[in-house]
Each structure stands twice: as structure tokens, then as C-alpha cells.
N, C-alpha and C positions, 0 to 999 in steps of 0.2 A: 201547883194549886190551881183549882177551876175558878174562872172567873164567876163572880156573883153579886147580888148587891149585899152589902156589908149591913150590920145593924147598927144602930148608935152606941152601943156599949163596944162594939168592935172598933168602931171608927175610934172613939175616946182612949181607948186602949192603945191602938196606933199614934195618935198623936202624944201619948205620954211616953211610949218606946221611943220615937224620933224628936222629941224636944220640941223648943219654943218654934223653930222655922216651919214645920209642919202646920204649925196654926194659920200661917199666912198663905203656902204653897204647898197643898194637899196634892200628893203624887203618888197613886198606888195601883198597879197594873191589876192585881187580884180583886179591885171594887170596880164594880160596872155602875155605881152610883155617880151622875153628873154633878149634883150638888149634894155637898155633906154639911152636916152642922160642925162648928167651931165655937171655941169662946172667944170673945173678945175682951181685952182687958179693962177692965172697969166700965164697961157697957153692958156685958151679959153673955149672951148667946148671937150667933149669926149663921151665915151659910158662906161656904167657900167654894170653887171649881175643883173638881179632880181632874187636874191637868195630863192626867195619863188616859183619860177617855178621850178619843179622837171627835166624836160630837161636840166637846168642849170648844177645842179648837174652831170647828164649825162655825159654832155661834160664836165666837168673838171673833173670827176673820167676818162675818156678816153685821155684827155691830160696827167695826171699823168700818167696813165697806160702806155702810148706811152713814155713820158720820162724816166719810170723805164724800160720798154721793150729795149729801144735804150743804154741807160746807162748800161745793164747787157750783151747785145750782140755785143758791138761794136769791 
């Protein structure tokens, strides 16, 4: 399957096929989206990261690095 951005309907179908765990940790190598929609039980809809996308890991490393830097030099 070629990598491409998935539609909201395709992502919802992926969630239904893979159970509740995929609502918390979305990991889909065929989807190039960084942020994907998800349902939050009791709250409606929200966003989650696609952990199969390398950019997600760069963003999270940057956030963690920034938090460490702020904590060290406050």
C-alpha cells in the first residue's frame, strides 16, 4: 500500500477494525498524517499522533528537550 494522507472516514474505519487501543496510540505506516482525529469517551472528539510517522518522534523529542532545557535553566 502506497503512503498517503488518509481521510477521516478511513481513519475511523481503522479505529473500528483495531479496537479501543488504537484510540490512544494510533500507529499506521500507510498513513502520512501526523495528527489524526480520535473519539474521546465522554468528551467527544480530539486529536492524537500517528506514531508511525517519523516527524511525530522529532516533534516529541523537541518538546521533551524543551521541557528539560526549561527545567535546567529556570
